N, CA, C and O atoms as a MOPAC input file, in Angstrom:
PM7 MOZYME 1SCF
protein

 N      8.06600 1    -7.78900 1    26.06600 1
 C      6.70100 1    -8.95700 1    25.93500 1
 C      7.69500 1   -10.35500 1    26.41400 1
 O      8.91200 1   -10.42600 1    26.24700 1
 N      7.14600 1   -11.01800 1    26.80700 1
 C      7.59100 1   -12.13800 1    27.19000 1
 C      7.02600 1   -13.47500 1    26.32900 1
 O      5.80900 1   -13.66300 1    26.32500 1
 N      7.92700 1   -14.42000 1    25.58600 1
 C      7.61200 1   -15.45000 1    24.66800 1
 C      6.11400 1   -15.66000 1    23.95400 1
 O      5.76800 1   -15.46600 1    22.78900 1
 N      5.21100 1   -16.22800 1    25.35000 1
 C      4.04600 1   -16.48500 1    25.00800 1
 C      3.37900 1   -15.22600 1    25.06200 1
 O      2.24300 1   -15.49700 1    24.67200 1
 N      3.41300 1   -14.28200 1    25.26000 1
 C      2.71100 1   -12.66700 1    24.52000 1
 C      2.93900 1   -12.92900 1    23.04100 1
 O      2.14900 1   -13.35900 1    22.20100 1
 N      4.37000 1   -12.52000 1    22.91200 1
 C      4.75800 1   -12.15000 1    21.11100 1
 C      4.20900 1   -13.39800 1    20.65700 1
 O      3.92300 1   -13.13200 1    19.48900 1
 N      3.95800 1   -14.32200 1    20.81100 1
 C      3.34600 1   -15.63700 1    20.05200 1
 C      1.84400 1   -15.44800 1    20.06000 1
 O      1.28600 1   -15.83700 1    19.03400 1
 N      0.97300 1   -14.86400 1    21.12700 1
 C      0.04800 1   -14.43000 1    21.30900 1
 C     -0.42300 1   -13.27000 1    20.34600 1
 O     -1.33200 1   -13.31900 1    19.51800 1
 N      0.26000 1   -12.40600 1    20.59700 1
 C      0.02600 1   -11.24000 1    19.31600 1
 C      0.10600 1   -11.63800 1    18.17900 1
 O     -0.78100 1   -11.25100 1    17.41800 1
 N      1.01000 1   -12.40700 1    17.71400 1
 C      1.67700 1   -12.52200 1    16.43500 1
 C      0.69900 1   -13.28900 1    15.96400 1
 O      0.38500 1   -13.20200 1    14.77700 1
 N     -0.07000 1   -14.34200 1    16.99500 1
 C     -1.11000 1   -14.65900 1    16.50400 1
 C     -2.56300 1   -14.29000 1    15.52800 1
 O     -3.14600 1   -14.72000 1    14.53200 1
 N     -2.69300 1   -13.12300 1    16.62600 1
 C     -3.90500 1   -11.86600 1    16.77700 1
 C     -3.23600 1   -11.37200 1    15.53800 1
 O     -3.98600 1   -11.67200 1    14.61000 1
 N     -2.82900 1   -11.13500 1    15.36300 1
 C     -2.18600 1    -9.93000 1    13.69400 1
 C     -2.31300 1   -11.05300 1    12.74500 1
 O     -2.75800 1   -10.53800 1    11.72000 1
 N     -2.19000 1   -12.03300 1    12.59400 1
 C     -2.20000 1   -12.58500 1    11.33400 1
 C     -3.99900 1   -13.46400 1    11.41700 1
 O     -4.63200 1   -13.51800 1    10.36300 1
 N     -4.30500 1   -13.76000 1    12.05300 1
 C     -5.50800 1   -13.76100 1    12.31700 1
 C     -6.57800 1   -12.85700 1    11.80000 1
 O     -7.51300 1   -13.26000 1    11.10900 1
 N     -6.39700 1   -11.60400 1    12.16900 1
 C     -7.01900 1   -10.61500 1    11.81600 1
 C     -6.73900 1   -10.03000 1    10.60200 1
 O     -7.68300 1    -9.62100 1     9.92500 1
 N     -5.36500 1    -9.89400 1    10.12200 1
 C     -5.35900 1    -9.39800 1     8.54800 1
 C     -5.82700 1   -10.26100 1     7.97000 1
 O     -6.45300 1    -9.86900 1     6.98500 1
 N     -5.82300 1   -11.76300 1     8.17900 1
 C     -6.55000 1   -12.77400 1     7.10400 1
 C     -7.85400 1   -12.11800 1     7.00400 1
 O     -8.20500 1   -11.81700 1     5.86300 1
 N     -8.95800 1   -11.72500 1     8.36000 1
 C     -9.72800 1   -11.61500 1     7.86400 1
 C    -10.06400 1   -10.06000 1     7.41100 1
 O    -11.10700 1    -9.84300 1     6.79300 1
 N     -9.58000 1    -9.48700 1     7.58300 1
 C     -9.73100 1    -8.02100 1     7.08800 1
 C     -9.25600 1    -8.18000 1     5.40700 1
 O    -10.04000 1    -7.61700 1     4.64400 1
 N     -8.34500 1    -8.71600 1     4.89400 1
 C     -8.49200 1    -9.28100 1     3.29200 1
 C     -9.31900 1   -10.26900 1     2.81800 1
 O     -9.33600 1   -10.42800 1     1.59700 1
 N     -9.93200 1   -10.89200 1     3.43000 1
 C    -11.13600 1   -11.62400 1     2.95400 1
 C    -12.20200 1   -10.68600 1     2.70100 1
 O    -12.82800 1   -10.77100 1     1.64400 1
 N    -12.51400 1    -9.67900 1     3.67100 1
 C    -13.57200 1    -9.26200 1     3.89100 1
 C    -13.45300 1    -8.02700 1     3.07400 1
 O    -14.50800 1    -7.50300 1     2.71300 1
 N    -12.24400 1    -7.44500 1     2.70600 1
 C    -12.08300 1    -6.20300 1     1.88000 1
 C    -11.50700 1    -6.86100 1     0.40700 1
 O    -11.34900 1    -5.98800 1    -0.44700 1
 N    -11.20800 1    -8.07500 1     0.01600 1
 C    -11.14200 1    -8.45000 1    -1.29800 1
 C    -11.84900 1    -8.18800 1    -2.08500 1
 O    -11.24400 1    -8.12300 1    -3.15500 1
 N    -13.46900 1    -7.86100 1    -2.24600 1
 C    -14.07200 1    -7.05900 1    -3.18300 1
 C    -13.60200 1    -5.90300 1    -3.30200 1
 O    -13.26900 1    -5.51100 1    -4.42100 1
 N    -13.46200 1    -5.07500 1    -2.16000 1
 C    -12.76700 1    -3.60200 1    -2.69600 1
 C    -11.78900 1    -3.65400 1    -3.70100 1
 O    -11.80500 1    -3.11800 1    -4.80900 1
 N    -10.69100 1    -4.56800 1    -3.03000 1
 C     -9.50600 1    -5.21800 1    -3.51500 1
 C     -9.69800 1    -4.87400 1    -5.09400 1
 O     -9.45700 1    -3.89200 1    -5.79600 1
 N    -10.17400 1    -5.98500 1    -5.27500 1
 C    -10.76200 1    -6.32400 1    -6.40400 1
 C    -10.94600 1    -5.16500 1    -7.55300 1
 O    -10.19600 1    -4.76700 1    -8.44500 1
 N    -12.17000 1    -4.82700 1    -7.17500 1
 C    -12.66700 1    -3.63100 1    -7.29400 1
 C    -11.75900 1    -2.32900 1    -7.84400 1
 O    -11.81400 1    -1.91700 1    -9.00300 1
 N    -10.96500 1    -1.79500 1    -6.85100 1
 C     -9.69400 1    -0.97400 1    -7.29500 1
 C     -8.54800 1    -1.33800 1    -8.17400 1
 O     -7.90000 1    -0.47900 1    -8.77300 1
 N     -8.30600 1    -2.57800 1    -8.24800 1
 C     -7.10400 1    -2.91700 1    -8.87900 1
 C     -8.00100 1    -2.66900 1   -10.53600 1
 O     -7.48100 1    -1.90200 1   -11.34700 1
 N     -8.83300 1    -3.11300 1   -10.75900 1
 C    -10.07500 1    -3.59200 1   -12.27100 1
 C     -9.67200 1    -1.58100 1   -12.40400 1
 O     -9.06200 1    -1.18200 1   -13.39600 1
 N    -10.02500 1    -0.78300 1   -11.52100 1
 C    -10.12600 1     0.62500 1   -11.82700 1
 C     -8.92000 1     1.16700 1   -12.23700 1
 O     -8.90600 1     1.98400 1   -13.15700 1
 N     -7.72200 1     0.75600 1   -11.57200 1
 C     -6.60900 1     1.40300 1   -11.92100 1
 C     -6.22200 1     0.86800 1   -13.09300 1
 O     -5.63900 1     1.54800 1   -13.93700 1
 N     -6.52000 1    -0.46200 1   -13.27200 1
 C     -5.97800 1    -1.23200 1   -14.98800 1
 C     -6.69100 1    -0.65800 1   -15.99600 1
 O     -6.29700 1    -0.82200 1   -17.15100 1
 N     -7.85700 1     0.10900 1   -15.73100 1
 C     -8.78700 1     0.58800 1   -16.72800 1
 C     -8.11600 1     1.94000 1   -16.94900 1
 O     -7.79900 1     2.25600 1   -18.09600 1
 N     -7.90200 1     2.68000 1   -16.02000 1
 C     -7.52500 1     3.95500 1   -16.31000 1
 C     -5.94600 1     3.97100 1   -16.50700 1
 O     -5.51300 1     5.08700 1   -16.79600 1
 N     -5.06000 1     3.02200 1   -16.41500 1
 C     -3.91100 1     3.87200 1   -17.26200 1
 C     -2.87800 1     2.25800 1   -16.73800 1
 O     -3.11000 1     1.65200 1   -15.69200 1
 N     -1.90700 1     1.89700 1   -17.63500 1
 C     -1.36200 1     0.80100 1   -18.25000 1
 C     -0.19200 1     0.44900 1   -16.90700 1
 O      0.42200 1     1.35500 1   -16.34200 1
 N     -0.07300 1    -0.68800 1   -16.62800 1
 C      1.05400 1    -1.06500 1   -15.77300 1
 C      0.23000 1    -1.45700 1   -14.92500 1
 O     -0.98300 1    -1.27000 1   -15.02600 1
 N      1.11200 1    -2.39100 1   -13.44600 1
 C      0.11400 1    -2.76300 1   -12.48600 1
 C     -0.45700 1    -2.17200 1   -11.83200 1
 O     -0.07900 1    -1.00100 1   -11.82600 1
 N     -1.53100 1    -2.45300 1   -10.99200 1
 C     -2.17300 1    -2.12400 1    -9.96900 1
 C     -1.49300 1    -2.12800 1    -8.63200 1
 O     -1.98500 1    -1.33900 1    -7.82600 1
 N     -0.66000 1    -2.70800 1    -8.29200 1
 C      0.15100 1    -2.30900 1    -7.08000 1
 C      1.69900 1    -2.00600 1    -7.25500 1
 O      2.47400 1    -2.67100 1    -7.94200 1
 N      2.00900 1    -0.86800 1    -6.49900 1
 C      3.25200 1    -0.09600 1    -6.05400 1
 C      3.84900 1    -0.96100 1    -4.85800 1
 O      3.39800 1    -1.04100 1    -3.71600 1
 N      5.16500 1    -1.69800 1    -5.48500 1
 C      5.77100 1    -2.04900 1    -4.42300 1
 C      7.11900 1    -1.59100 1    -4.01800 1
 O      7.91400 1    -1.02600 1    -4.76900 1
 N      7.29700 1    -1.85300 1    -2.88000 1
 C      8.29700 1    -0.82900 1    -2.32400 1
 C      9.12600 1    -1.98100 1    -1.14700 1
 O      8.57200 1    -2.92600 1    -0.58400 1
 N     10.53700 1    -1.57700 1    -1.00600 1
 C     11.04500 1    -2.11400 1    -0.04700 1
 C     11.12500 1    -1.31100 1     1.48100 1
 O     11.41400 1    -0.11400 1     1.49200 1
 N     10.85000 1    -2.04600 1     2.76600 1
 C     10.93400 1    -0.68000 1     3.67900 1
 C     11.30800 1    -1.67600 1     4.85300 1
 O     10.79300 1    -2.79500 1     4.85100 1
 N     12.34900 1    -1.23900 1     6.04100 1
 C     12.39200 1    -1.53100 1     6.53200 1
 C     12.21000 1    -1.60000 1     7.90200 1
 O     12.45800 1    -0.58100 1     8.54700 1
 N     11.72800 1    -2.84800 1     8.62600 1
 C     10.77600 1    -3.25500 1     9.41900 1
 C     11.30400 1    -3.79500 1    10.95300 1
 O     11.93000 1    -2.80700 1    11.33900 1
 N     11.36600 1    -4.46100 1    11.66400 1
 C     11.95100 1    -4.67600 1    13.05600 1
 C     13.11100 1    -4.96200 1    12.79700 1
 O     13.26600 1    -5.45100 1    11.67800 1
 N     14.50300 1    -4.78100 1    13.75500 1
 C     15.57300 1    -5.61800 1    14.20600 1
 C     16.23600 1    -5.00900 1    12.50800 1
 O     17.39400 1    -5.21000 1    12.14400 1
 N     15.41200 1    -4.42500 1    11.86100 1
 C     16.55700 1    -3.56900 1     9.97400 1
 C     16.19000 1    -4.88100 1     9.44100 1
 O     17.10300 1    -5.49300 1     8.88600 1
 N     14.93600 1    -5.48600 1     9.50200 1
 C     15.06400 1    -6.36400 1     8.39600 1
 C     14.12600 1    -6.10500 1     7.33700 1
 O     12.94600 1    -6.02300 1     7.67900 1
 N     14.43200 1    -5.94500 1     6.00700 1
 C     13.86100 1    -5.43600 1     4.73900 1
 C     12.42200 1    -6.39800 1     4.67300 1
 O     12.48400 1    -7.59800 1     4.94500 1
 N     11.45900 1    -5.90800 1     4.38400 1
 C     10.32100 1    -6.44300 1     3.90600 1
 C      9.54300 1    -5.45600 1     2.77300 1
 O      9.84000 1    -4.26600 1     2.66900 1
 N      8.43700 1    -6.14800 1     1.88200 1
 C      8.05100 1    -5.48900 1     1.20400 1
 C      6.80700 1    -5.24300 1     1.22500 1
 O      6.02700 1    -6.19100 1     1.12700 1
 N      6.35600 1    -4.01700 1     1.34700 1
 C      5.09100 1    -3.13500 1     0.83100 1
 C      4.31000 1    -2.73100 1    -0.20100 1
 O      4.82500 1    -2.51900 1    -1.29900 1
 N      3.03700 1    -2.57800 1    -0.00400 1
 C      2.33300 1    -3.11600 1    -1.80800 1
 C      1.39300 1    -1.84100 1    -0.69800 1
 O      1.16300 1    -1.54500 1     0.47400 1
 N      1.03600 1    -1.31500 1    -2.60700 1
 C      0.04100 1    -0.69300 1    -2.42500 1
 C     -0.32700 1    -0.02400 1    -3.61600 1
 O      0.29100 1     0.03300 1    -4.67800 1
 N     -1.34500 1     0.44500 1    -3.32200 1
 C     -2.17300 1     0.40300 1    -4.74400 1
 C     -1.90400 1     1.47400 1    -5.89800 1
 O     -2.52200 1     2.46200 1    -5.50200 1
 N     -1.29600 1     1.80300 1    -7.13600 1
 C     -0.70800 1     2.33300 1    -7.78400 1
 C     -1.56200 1     3.53400 1    -7.62100 1
 O     -2.76800 1     3.33100 1    -7.47900 1
 N     -1.03400 1     5.00100 1    -7.61800 1
 C     -1.37700 1     5.95400 1    -7.67600 1
 C     -0.95000 1     7.23700 1    -9.09300 1
 O     -1.55500 1     8.12100 1    -9.69900 1
 N      0.01700 1     6.82300 1    -9.09100 1
 C      0.69300 1     7.29700 1   -10.33600 1
 C      1.00900 1     6.87900 1   -11.92600 1
 O      1.17700 1     5.65900 1   -11.92500 1
 N      1.07700 1     7.12400 1   -12.55200 1
 C      1.79300 1     6.69800 1   -13.95700 1
 C      2.88900 1     6.15200 1   -13.72600 1
 O      3.59200 1     6.75200 1   -12.91400 1
 N      3.38100 1     5.01200 1   -14.24500 1
 C      4.22200 1     3.86300 1   -13.91500 1
 C      5.73100 1     4.96500 1   -14.77300 1
 O      5.57000 1     5.41800 1   -15.90600 1
 N      6.63400 1     5.13200 1   -14.22700 1
 C      7.91000 1     5.48000 1   -13.83300 1
 C      7.85900 1     7.00800 1   -14.28600 1
 O      8.44100 1     7.62800 1   -15.17600 1
 N      6.81300 1     7.40600 1   -13.19600 1
 C      6.65000 1     9.07100 1   -13.35400 1
 C      7.84000 1     9.57400 1   -12.43600 1
 O      8.23900 1     8.81800 1   -11.55000 1
 N      8.33400 1    10.63200 1   -12.58400 1
 C      9.39700 1    11.35800 1   -12.08200 1
 C      9.59300 1    11.29300 1   -10.84000 1
 O      8.53500 1    10.84400 1   -10.39900 1
 N     10.53000 1    11.51900 1    -9.70100 1
 C     10.46600 1    11.97200 1    -8.09000 1
 C     10.90000 1    12.72600 1    -8.46200 1
 O     11.96200 1    12.82300 1    -9.07600 1
 N      9.38300 1    14.21500 1    -7.86100 1
 C     10.04100 1    15.50300 1    -8.04000 1
 C     10.08800 1    15.50400 1    -6.88100 1
 O      9.35300 1    14.74500 1    -6.24800 1
 N     11.05100 1    16.43800 1    -6.18700 1
 C     10.94100 1    17.36100 1    -4.64600 1
 C     11.23400 1    18.87700 1    -4.64500 1
 O     11.90800 1    19.55400 1    -5.42200 1
 N     10.62400 1    19.16400 1    -3.69400 1
 C     10.64900 1    20.38100 1    -3.71400 1
 C     12.19400 1    21.26500 1    -2.82300 1
 O     12.56800 1    20.96700 1    -1.68800 1
 N     12.55900 1    21.86800 1    -3.32000 1
 C     13.45700 1    22.69300 1    -2.85800 1
 C     14.44300 1    22.28300 1    -1.73600 1
 O     15.55000 1    21.84700 1    -2.05200 1
 N     14.01100 1    22.43300 1    -0.18400 1
 C     13.59300 1    21.23000 1     0.95500 1
 C     14.34300 1    20.12400 1     0.92300 1
 O     15.20300 1    19.66100 1     1.67200 1
 N     13.79800 1    19.74700 1    -0.20900 1
 C     14.33800 1    18.16900 1    -0.53900 1
 C     12.83500 1    17.20900 1    -0.31300 1
 O     12.70000 1    16.08400 1    -0.79300 1
 N     11.86700 1    17.86000 1     0.44300 1
 C     10.34000 1    17.36000 1     0.82900 1
 C      9.84100 1    16.80100 1    -0.62500 1
 O     10.22300 1    17.31900 1    -1.67400 1
 N      8.93100 1    15.66700 1    -0.57400 1
 C      7.81600 1    15.20000 1    -1.68000 1
 C      7.26100 1    16.36400 1    -2.14900 1
 O      6.54100 1    17.02600 1    -1.40000 1
 N      7.53200 1    16.79100 1    -3.51300 1
 C      6.39800 1    17.51100 1    -3.88700 1
 C      5.10300 1    16.65200 1    -4.31000 1
 O      4.92600 1    15.60700 1    -4.93600 1
 N      4.02000 1    17.89900 1    -3.45900 1
 C      2.36900 1    17.27000 1    -3.47800 1
 C      1.66600 1    18.62600 1    -3.66700 1
 O      1.90200 1    19.64200 1    -3.01400 1
 N      0.66600 1    18.47500 1    -4.76900 1
 C      0.09200 1    19.54700 1    -4.95600 1
 C     -1.17200 1    18.85800 1    -5.55000 1
 O     -1.16100 1    17.64600 1    -5.76900 1
 N     -2.17000 1    19.56700 1    -5.78900 1
 C     -3.37300 1    18.93600 1    -6.17800 1
 C     -3.27900 1    18.58300 1    -7.10200 1
 O     -3.53900 1    17.38100 1    -7.13900 1
 N     -2.89800 1    19.17500 1    -8.43700 1
 C     -3.07300 1    19.20700 1    -9.57100 1
 C     -1.96300 1    18.77000 1   -10.06000 1
 O     -1.53200 1    19.12100 1   -11.15900 1
 N     -1.20800 1    17.69700 1    -9.03800 1
 C     -0.04200 1    16.76100 1   -10.01600 1
 C     -0.00600 1    15.89500 1   -10.89900 1
 O     -0.36000 1    14.73800 1   -10.67500 1
 N      0.54500 1    16.41400 1   -12.36700 1
 C      0.22800 1    15.68900 1   -13.24300 1
 C      0.59100 1    14.28700 1   -13.43900 1
 O      0.10200 1    13.80600 1   -14.46200 1
 N      1.40400 1    13.40100 1   -12.65400 1
 C      2.05100 1    12.56400 1   -12.22800 1
 C      0.64900 1    11.39700 1   -12.13900 1
 O      0.49800 1    10.36900 1   -12.79900 1
 N     -0.20100 1    11.95100 1   -11.14900 1
 C     -1.48300 1    11.08700 1   -10.39700 1
 C     -2.50700 1    10.77500 1   -11.97200 1
 O     -2.64100 1    11.49000 1   -12.96400 1
 N     -2.84500 1     9.99000 1   -11.78300 1
 C     -3.69800 1     9.44800 1   -12.48800 1
 C     -5.34800 1     9.72700 1   -11.74300 1
 O     -5.53800 1    10.17800 1   -10.61300 1
 N     -6.09600 1     9.43600 1   -12.44900 1
 C     -7.85400 1     9.75900 1   -12.19400 1
 C     -8.24500 1     8.89800 1   -11.04500 1
 O     -9.20300 1     9.37600 1   -10.43800 1
 N     -7.73500 1     7.60600 1   -10.48500 1
 C     -8.43100 1     6.76100 1   -10.30600 1
 C     -7.97700 1     7.11000 1    -8.63600 1
 O     -8.62500 1     7.12400 1    -7.58900 1
 N     -6.27800 1     7.42300 1    -9.03200 1
 C     -4.86600 1     7.93900 1    -8.07700 1
 C     -5.59000 1     8.70900 1    -7.32600 1
 O     -6.01200 1     8.20100 1    -6.28700 1
 N     -5.93100 1    10.08700 1    -7.61100 1
 C     -6.85200 1    10.96000 1    -6.69200 1
 C     -8.00600 1    10.78800 1    -6.28700 1
 O     -8.48400 1    11.69700 1    -5.60800 1
 N     -8.62300 1     9.88900 1    -6.49000 1
 C     -9.70200 1     9.01400 1    -5.37600 1
 C     -8.65100 1     8.65600 1    -4.29600 1
 O     -8.35400 1     9.15500 1    -3.21000 1
 N     -8.11800 1     7.39700 1    -5.15100 1
 C     -7.59700 1     6.73900 1    -3.90800 1
 C     -6.70100 1     7.54800 1    -2.66600 1
 O     -6.75100 1     7.24100 1    -1.47500 1
 N     -5.99200 1     8.49600 1    -3.17300 1
 C     -4.98000 1     9.51100 1    -2.36300 1
 C     -6.17300 1     9.85000 1    -1.33600 1
 O     -6.25600 1     9.39600 1    -0.19500 1
 N     -7.20400 1    10.85300 1    -2.03400 1
 C     -8.49500 1    11.61400 1    -1.18600 1
 C     -8.51700 1    10.82800 1    -0.10200 1
 O     -7.90000 1    11.17500 1     0.90500 1
 N     -9.45000 1     9.28900 1    -0.15800 1
 C     -9.66500 1     8.68700 1     0.70200 1
 C     -8.56700 1     7.43700 1     1.60800 1
 O     -8.79100 1     6.40200 1     2.23500 1
 N     -7.26500 1     8.27100 1     1.22300 1
 C     -6.13800 1     6.97500 1     1.43500 1
 C     -6.63700 1     5.64800 1     1.09900 1
 O     -5.85500 1     4.82800 1     1.57900 1
 N     -7.03900 1     5.40800 1     0.84200 1
 C     -7.43400 1     3.81800 1     0.05900 1
 C     -6.03400 1     3.25500 1    -0.49500 1
 O     -5.94900 1     2.03600 1    -0.34600 1
 N     -5.06800 1     3.77400 1    -1.01800 1
 C     -4.04600 1     3.23600 1    -1.64800 1
 C     -3.51700 1     2.44600 1    -0.46600 1
 O     -2.79700 1     1.50600 1    -0.80000 1
 N     -3.70000 1     2.60200 1     0.81000 1
 C     -2.78800 1     2.33500 1     1.75300 1
 C     -3.48900 1     0.59400 1     2.44800 1
 O     -2.99900 1    -0.19700 1     3.25400 1
 N     -4.36000 1     0.58000 1     1.92900 1
 C     -5.55400 1    -0.58800 1     2.64700 1
 C     -4.48800 1    -1.85000 1     2.10300 1
 O     -4.85800 1    -2.98900 1     2.38800 1
 N     -3.51800 1    -1.74400 1     1.53200 1
 C     -3.02800 1    -3.41500 1     1.04600 1
 C     -2.31500 1    -3.83100 1     2.17100 1
 O     -2.06900 1    -4.99600 1     2.48400 1
 N     -1.95000 1    -2.66500 1     2.84600 1
 C     -1.28900 1    -3.06000 1     4.07400 1
 C     -1.39100 1    -4.55600 1     5.12400 1
 O     -0.56000 1    -5.09300 1     5.85700 1
 N     -2.70000 1    -4.85800 1     4.80900 1
 C     -3.41700 1    -5.27000 1     5.53200 1
 C     -2.86900 1    -7.09100 1     5.21600 1
 O     -2.85900 1    -7.90600 1     6.13900 1
 N     -2.58100 1    -7.34500 1     4.21400 1
 C     -2.02700 1    -8.59600 1     3.80600 1
 C     -0.47600 1    -8.58800 1     4.08100 1
 O      0.03800 1    -9.69900 1     4.20700 1
 N      0.23600 1    -7.62300 1     4.17600 1
 C      1.20300 1    -7.54400 1     4.75600 1
 C      1.67600 1    -8.25800 1     5.83500 1
 O      2.81600 1    -8.72200 1     5.86600 1
 N      0.82000 1    -8.38200 1     6.77600 1
 C      1.17900 1    -9.32800 1     8.16100 1
 C      1.11900 1   -10.22500 1     8.09900 1
 O      1.76700 1   -10.35700 1     9.13700 1
 N      0.88300 1   -11.40500 1     7.76600 1
 C      0.48700 1   -12.69700 1     7.08200 1
 C      1.92400 1   -13.13600 1     6.32300 1
 O      2.60100 1   -14.15400 1     6.46700 1
 N      2.16000 1   -11.72700 1     5.28300 1
 C      3.16800 1   -12.12400 1     4.03800 1
 C      4.62300 1   -12.44300 1     5.12000 1
 O      5.46000 1   -13.33700 1     5.00300 1
 N      4.52100 1   -11.27600 1     6.23700 1
 C      5.93500 1   -11.52900 1     6.38300 1
 C      6.50500 1   -12.97200 1     7.44000 1
 O      7.34000 1   -12.76300 1     8.32000 1
 N      6.06000 1   -14.06900 1     7.25700 1
 C      6.37100 1   -15.16200 1     8.14400 1
 C      7.37500 1   -15.64800 1     7.78600 1
 O      7.84700 1   -16.60900 1     8.39200 1

């Protein structure tokens, strides 16, 4: 991509992400409140990921498990997933089923500037 194309793409990413953040903010507020009412701890789970050119950034998701839940792995090293996973909070089941825990990624684009 040429320089001006990258700038235009970046501006579009920022504008669309900010629009999504404003549009979905009532849903974000509701989900945060439901998580706080369901269990103790923060509503958001924070994780460092590696982005473009190896640059680390912070990824935010709505928390679906109890705070300090153990990291359980299958014998082959893959992540343990089960419908009756005792680490998952009640609201977390809904968030996982409808993949609402990932909706926070819309505010990550403007935050990485």
